[in-house]
N, C-alpha and C positions, 0 to 999 in steps of 0.2 A: 357546598360550592354556591358564590352569590358571584352575578354580572353587571357590571354596570357600562353602560354603552353611551357614550358620548355621542349624541348626532342622532337624527332622527329621520335622515333621508334615506333613497333605498337601500344604500350597503348598511347600514345602521340597522334598519329596518330587517334585512336580508340576515343580518348576524342573531338579531334578538330571534326572531323566527324561528331559526334553524337551534339557536340552543334550547328555546320555551320548548320546541319539538323533542327536544330530547330531556324532559324534566327538568334544565336549570333554573333557576332563578332570576329574573333580568329585570333590572331598571332600565329604561331609557330617558333619556334625558334631552329633550331640544331647544333649544334658546329660542327658536319661535313660536308664533301660536300655533301652528299648525305642522304636522308629518308632512313629507316630502322632499325636503331639501329645494334643489333648484327644478325638481319637477313638482309643482304647487301649485296646486289652483288659487286665482287671480278673478277677482270682481269686476267688473268692466260694463256699468249702467246696469241692464237684466240680467245680464249673461255672468257666466262662469266659463273660466277660459284656463289656458296652462300658461304658466311663467313663460314656457318658452317651447320650441318645438322639439320634439323627440325622434327621429326615425327609427322605426322600431320592423325588424323583418325576422321569417321564419327562423333562422339562424340562431335568434335570442332565445335558447331552449334552457336554459337556467332560469332566466327570467318567465317562460311559461310554466315549467315545472312547478317553482315557487307556488305561482301564483295556484296552481291547482293546490299545491298542497294546502295552502288555506280557504279550499273549497271555493275560488273566483272560477268561474266557466268561462274561460277565456274565448270559446267559440262563439258567445253571445256578446261578449265585449269589444272583440276587435271584427271589422271586417276583412277579408284575406283576401290578396288582388294579388294574381300572377305579377311579377316585375314587367312594366311598359311605362318607362319614363321618357318622356321626348324632353330635351332642351334646346331651346329657342335661344339663336345667337343675331346680333345685332349687326351681323355682317355674313356670316357662315348661313347655310338652308336649316331647318332642324334635324338631331341627332335625335334616333330612338333606340334605346337600350331596351328591350324588351323578350320576352318569354314567348310572345304571342306569333303564329304563323302556321301552325300547324306541324311544325318539325317538332323532333326531341331536343332536349337541353342537350349541350349548348347551343346546337346549331340551329336552333330557333334565334339566339343572340346575334350570332355569325351573320345570318340571313339578314336581317333586321338593319344592324349596322351597313351592310351588304349596301342594300338599300337604298343608305341614308347617305353615306360617305363612301363607296367606290370599295372595289379588293384592296388597295392599298392602307385601308383602315382596318379591316378584318385581319391584315398582315401583323401590322402594327398590334394589334391586340393580343394575337396568339404569341408572336416573338416575347413580349412583356409577360403571359401569363407563365411562358413555358420558362423566362427568366427567376421568378420566383425562388424556386428552391435553393439556386447558385445565391441569390441576394441573400435567403435566409443562413447560409451554411458560412457566409463569410461578414467582416464588418459592418456595417449599418453605413448607410449616407444617405444624402437628403433625398426626397421624393423628386426633385427637380435633376438632381444626378441622377436617378435612375432612371427617368423618363428621358433624358440624354443619352443613357448607354444602352436604352432597347429601342434607341433611335424613332419617337414618337414626332408625330408631324406638330408643328405648330397650332393645326386646326386641332388635333384632339389635347393637346395641353389644355388650352382655352377653354375649351367646349366640354371636354370633360374630365381633364385630371383636374382641373386646378379647381371647376367645383367639386369633384367629388370629395378631394381632399378637405376642402375646407368645411364641407356638409360633417366628414368621418373623424377628423383631428381637427377640425377648428385650428388651423394652423397653416400657413401661405407654405408652399410648395418648396421655397426656396430654405426653410428651417425645419421642414416635418420629415419625421421618420418613414424610409424606406420600408422597414424592419412594420412596422405597426401597419401603416396600409396594406402592406402585401398580406398582413395577415387579415385584414378587415374582407381583401379583394376572395384571397382563400376560401373563409367562412361562408362568404355571399353571394357567391359569383362562379364557385366550385362545380362539383358536376350533379349536386343535388339543387334542383330546379326550387322544392320548397322552401328551400333553404333562403333564395331571393324573394320570397313573397313578403308584400308591403303588408304590414298589420297595419291598417287605421283605425284608433280607437276612437269609439261610440258613445265614450264620457270625457270627460276632463281627466287628466292623470291622476291629480290629489284623489280624484272621488275613485278610480278604477283599482289603484292598491294602497296608497296606505290608509285611506277611512277602515277597509277589510282587511289589513294589517293590523292595524291597530284592535280591533272588533276579537280578531284573533289573540294576539298576546292577551288584551285583559281576560278573554276567559279562560288563557293559561296560568293568570297567574301574576302576569307580569306589572309592572310598575309602571306608569308613562306619565313624566312631567313636563309639562311644555312651556313656554317664556321663562327659560329656567337656563341662564349658563354658565357653564363650568369655568371657575376663573385659575383656579391650580387643582394638580394633582399632589395625593399625601405621599412623602416618598419617607418611607420607614427603613432605612439603613439599607439603603439600595435596593427596597422593592415597593411597590406602588400598593399600599392598600386602601385608595378610594380615592376621593374628590371632592374639593370645595366650589358653591358654588356662589354666584354674586350676592346673594343673599345670604349671607353666613352660615349657610347649612352644610353639613360634612355627612358624606356617604361612605358607609365603607364596604368592599368588596374584596373577595379573593383575585378577580381578574378586574381590569379596568380595559375597556376597547376604546380609541378614539377614531372617531368615525366619523367629524368633522372637516370640512375643508382645509387647503393646503395650509393655512395663513393662522387659522385658529388653532390647528394641529400643532406647525409648528412653535406657537408661540406657548402651548402648553408644555412642551417638547423641553421647551430652551433650556429651564433649570439643569436638568440630567442627561440631555441626548441633543446633538448637534443635527438637524433634519436641513438635508437641501431644500429648499421650498423651489417651487417649480416658477417658470410666469405664468403668471393668469391670462386668458385674452376673452376680447368681448364679444356676446351676441346679441345680435339687437333685433327683436319680431314686431313687426307694424300689422296689426288689426288691422282689414280693410272691412268694412261691414256694407256690402250693395243690396239692390232689391233681393228678394227672398228666392228671386227663381231663376238668380245668376249661378251659371256651376261653369267650372272647367272640365275640360276633357276628358280626365283622368284626376285621380286622388292627388296628383301630385305634379309639377313641372317644373323644369329648370332654367333657370334664365341665366345670360350667357354674355361676358361685354358691358355690363351694368352692375350699377351698385348692388342690386335685387339679385338674390342668388337660387332663391326656389320660393314657392308660392305652392301652400298648405289650402285645399279644399277643406274646408271645416263645417261644410252645412250638414251632414250627422248629427252635430250635435246644436247650430247653429244655421237653419237656412240663408244661403248668401253671404255668410262668412268665409273671407281668405285670411290666412297668415303668410305675409310676406318676410324670409329669414335671409339678413345679414349676417355672417361667421366671419369673426376673425379682426382683425383689425384694418381700418381703413379709414379714408378722406369724409366719409358718413357721419362718422364719431363727430366731428367739426358743427352737424349742419344741426339747426335747432330743432324740436319734435314738427314744429309744423310745416318747415322745409324739406324736413325728411320725408314725411308722409306725401305733400306734391310731388319730389320727386321720384319716389317707390309709386305712385298712382299712375304718372304720366309712363316709366319704363313698362311696368304691367300693361298700361295700354298699347304702345308703342309696338311690344313683342308680340303681345295677345291681343289682338284688334277687337276680339268677340268680345273683351272687358271693356265694362265701361271707362269712360274718363276718369269719372271722381265716384269716389267713394261715399255713400249716405254718412257716413259717420266712420273715423277712426281713432286708434288706441296703440302708442310705442310702448314699448318695453325695454328696458336696456337692461342688459345686466354683463357689469363692467368684468367681474371676475367670474365668467360662466364655465370656462374648463382652463386645467390644467392645458400648457402650451406641449403638442407631443412632437417633443425636439429628439436629435440624435442623442444630445447630450442629456438630457433628463433619462430618457428611455433607461440610458446605463447607470443613470443613479436612484432611481427609484427605491422605494424602502421595501423590504420585506413584512409579512403581517406581525412576525416574531420581533422584539426589540431585544437587545441589551439587557433592559430593565427586568429585572423577574416583576411578572402581574402585567406588564403594560404591551399592549397590543395595538396594533394599526389594521384601516380597514378604511372604505372609502374610495375610489374610482382612480386616485393616484398611486395607491398602490400596487407593488410589481403585478403585470399580467401583461398579454399581449394584444390587452386593446387599448382605445384611446380612451376618454371621458364621456364613457357609451352607459344608458341603464343596462346594460349588461352585463358589462365591465363591472360597474358597482355592484349590482347582486354576486357574481363569481366571489367578489373579495370578503364583501360581508358572508357569506356561508363558508368559502376557503378559512376565515379567520376564527369561524366558531367552532369548523371542523379541526384546527388545529389544536384548540385550549381543551375540545374534548378529549381529543388524543393525548395531548399531554396529561391529564388526568385519568388515562385508560378508560376512558367514556365510550369509544366506540370498536 
């Protein structure tokens, strides 16, 4: 049995590793010149940086297990910090979401919220947490409607839930699926404090996982083709038997996994299957290089009431480097790069006065189709791994699961797709 995998992002890599580890010959085809998909390396000046920021937490058990499988010692590649995130606002006093304070989890979380926002905020958080089973047992609703139903204050909505929803689902609360956000909250802020730990990479993500993954695959006999775009699936009387690339090459296989983005996936499937293509939403990252000694008080801070939403201290990789993230659509999209840099720099200095008013240099990355929109409608229409066409399978973070477009969701889908093929062939 042979398998062709179209797409060398983290989902395609997870599928390839799982199959290769079970002795299945794999040919991984990626249209870009490097593996990693949207979590790839980018060169800027003398630095290697991430194409975008990816928040990783202790709950990402599939990601960590897959890294261990290919002999990545993630304890050396990540700095693990107990959750301690402060969200500063243009009106309200700072809000702290933290495990620190000497109390057992989740009392430490409640205590820090109480100190910042009073007893009413703690009551609101408890009310929402207790409503999760009821929410998941019934029809989905928007995050905005769920927050209204659980009587969240305007302060918590503005300073906590809006930034958190955009950070995890990359979808505004008016349209975002409450079911998806509830699953994220359950896995990250449940009873296990370690699940909420922040995992801060000490290397660019493309170096951290895709490169070792490629080494593992080649060692196990897999073939990897970079800079090669698949233009057509080979349909032999209702069975997919291979692919044709833009350069005219044909590769035959018993199974083909499409682990490309939604747009390319829908294009390939169009001749044989109708796939509901999700809306895709942008993420903008503004890198600000300050003096080497400049640091945040924590690995990341939230910003509320501004275009800027989160700022990550990347000094573990490049001293003085900060990454400011703006998730989802907004008026910032119409700004020129320089206007955006000026705006973000001013916002960071306004809400964090210890930061310099200007960076020494700056770099903007706009990913226009960064993630699928985690809406109620699309959550109900996400495709499954197995298609109605024999030999054709789907991976990628947009395939049905409880997660939004995250690296953990991508890896889980890649693994599960591979296991489904192995099960169909009675190889598990």
